[in-house]
C-alpha positions as CSV (number, residue, x, y, z in Angstrom):
1,M,-1.9,23.2,-50.0
2,K,-0.1,20.3,-49.8
3,K,2.3,21.7,-47.3
4,T,-0.5,22.9,-44.8
5,S,-2.0,19.2,-45.0
6,V,1.6,17.8,-44.4
7,E,1.7,20.1,-41.2
8,T,-1.5,19.0,-39.8
9,S,-1.1,15.3,-40.4
10,V,2.2,15.9,-38.2
11,G,0.3,18.1,-35.7
12,I,-2.3,15.5,-35.2
13,F,0.5,12.9,-35.1
14,V,2.7,14.7,-32.4
15,L,-0.7,15.5,-30.6
16,I,-1.6,11.5,-30.2
17,G,1.7,10.6,-29.5
18,L,1.7,13.1,-26.2
19,L,-1.6,11.8,-25.5
20,C,-0.3,8.4,-25.3
21,V,2.5,9.3,-23.4
22,A,0.5,11.2,-21.0
23,Y,-1.6,8.0,-20.7
24,M,1.0,5.5,-19.9
25,A,2.6,8.1,-17.2
26,I,-0.7,7.8,-15.4
27,K,-1.2,4.1,-16.0
28,L,2.8,3.2,-14.8
29,G,2.2,5.9,-12.0
30,K,-0.6,4.3,-10.6
31,M,-2.8,7.7,-10.3
32,E,-6.5,7.8,-10.2
33,W,-8.0,10.8,-11.8
34,F,-11.8,10.2,-12.0
35,G,-13.5,9.0,-8.4
36,D,-11.8,6.7,-6.3
37,D,-12.6,3.1,-6.2
38,Y,-11.0,2.6,-3.0
39,Y,-11.7,3.1,0.8
40,M,-10.0,4.2,3.7
41,L,-8.8,1.8,7.0
42,D,-6.3,2.7,9.4
43,A,-3.9,0.4,11.7
44,R,-1.9,1.0,14.6
45,F,1.7,-0.7,14.9
46,D,4.5,-0.8,17.2
47,S,6.9,-0.9,14.6
48,V,6.5,-0.7,10.8
49,S,10.3,-0.6,10.0
50,G,10.9,-0.9,6.6
51,L,7.5,-0.5,5.3
52,K,6.8,2.5,3.0
53,S,3.9,4.4,1.6
54,G,2.8,2.7,-1.7
55,A,3.8,-0.6,-0.6
56,Q,1.1,-3.5,-1.6
57,V,-1.7,-4.5,0.6
58,D,-3.0,-8.2,0.1
59,M,-5.2,-10.8,1.2
60,A,-4.5,-14.4,0.1
61,G,-1.8,-13.3,-2.1
62,V,-4.1,-10.9,-3.8
63,E,-3.1,-7.5,-3.7
64,I,-6.2,-5.5,-2.9
65,G,-5.0,-2.2,-1.8
66,Q,-1.8,0.1,-0.9
67,V,-0.5,1.7,1.6
68,A,-1.3,5.5,1.5
69,G,0.7,6.9,4.3
70,I,2.6,6.1,7.7
71,D,2.4,8.7,10.7
72,L,3.2,8.7,14.4
73,D,0.5,8.8,16.8
74,N,2.3,10.9,19.3
75,E,0.2,10.1,22.3
76,R,0.8,6.2,22.0
77,Q,4.1,6.3,20.4
78,V,3.0,4.0,17.7
79,A,2.8,4.0,14.0
80,I,-0.4,4.5,12.1
81,V,-0.6,3.0,8.8
82,R,-3.3,4.4,6.6
83,M,-4.4,2.2,4.0
84,K,-6.5,2.5,0.6
85,I,-8.4,-0.9,0.2
86,R,-10.4,-1.4,-3.3
87,K,-14.2,-1.2,-2.7
88,G,-16.0,-4.6,-2.9
89,I,-13.3,-6.0,-0.7
90,I,-15.2,-6.8,2.7
91,L,-13.3,-6.6,5.8
92,T,-14.5,-7.2,9.3
93,D,-13.4,-5.9,12.5
94,D,-11.5,-8.8,13.9
95,V,-9.3,-8.8,10.5
96,I,-5.1,-9.2,11.1
97,A,-3.1,-6.5,9.8
98,S,0.6,-7.8,9.5
99,V,3.6,-5.9,8.3
100,K,5.6,-9.0,6.0
101,T,8.6,-9.4,3.7
102,S,8.4,-10.5,0.3
103,G,11.5,-13.0,-0.1
104,L,14.2,-13.1,1.8
105,I,15.5,-9.4,1.7
106,G,12.5,-8.2,-0.4
107,D,10.4,-5.3,0.1
108,K,7.9,-4.9,3.0
109,Y,4.0,-5.1,2.7
110,I,0.7,-5.5,5.0
111,K,-0.8,-8.8,4.9
112,L,-4.6,-9.0,6.0
113,T,-6.0,-12.1,7.4
114,P,-9.8,-12.4,7.4
115,G,-11.5,-12.9,10.5
116,G,-15.3,-14.2,11.3
117,S,-17.2,-11.5,12.5
118,D,-19.9,-9.9,11.4
119,R,-19.2,-6.5,11.8
120,V,-18.0,-4.8,8.6
121,L,-15.3,-2.3,8.7
122,K,-16.3,1.5,7.1
123,S,-13.9,3.9,5.6
124,G,-12.0,5.5,8.3
125,D,-12.3,2.8,10.8
126,M,-9.3,1.3,12.6
127,I,-7.9,-2.5,12.7
128,I,-7.3,-3.3,16.2
129,E,-5.7,-6.7,15.5
130,T,-1.7,-5.8,14.4
131,E,1.6,-7.8,14.2
132,S,4.8,-5.9,13.7
133,A,7.5,-6.2,11.6
134,L,10.1,-8.4,12.4
135,D,13.2,-6.6,12.9
136,V,15.9,-8.9,11.6
137,E,18.7,-6.8,12.4
138,E,17.5,-6.8,16.3
139,L,17.6,-10.7,16.1
140,V,20.7,-11.1,14.9
141,S,22.5,-8.6,17.3
142,K,20.8,-10.5,20.2
143,Y,22.2,-13.8,19.1
144,V,25.8,-12.3,18.2
145,F,26.0,-10.2,21.5
146,G,24.8,-13.5,23.5
147,D,21.2,-12.1,24.2
148,A,19.2,-14.4,22.6
149,G,17.7,-16.7,25.3
150,N,16.9,-13.7,27.3
């Protein structure tokens, strides 16, 4: 009798431990299970060098979403960045999306600068105003090889 109660207690303890580990893995992995509290927006950039899926999207220094994917538009030869934006964040059609670097040699992220339009973007809409990533290697090579003034 005593042996089964000890085995049951250990089994319950192990089950609770496994549930806690699964919960932490989901939270730390930033996975969503039940419903998405996000809507999707796209933006076209000439260059997104260094930007990766999962990078943060922020406005006024506050994270409001993340980069869901990056693809190439074969027709226009530009990068299409798909972003997940938290529901409740209202963006207008004149918002400016810029690829920025956090710190001197940090990770790339998308910075959104709000506009003053009345037309609100809906899920699946395209951000028209974009600023591509600054390619530091290209600038250094222009300076080193004497093409900085041109």
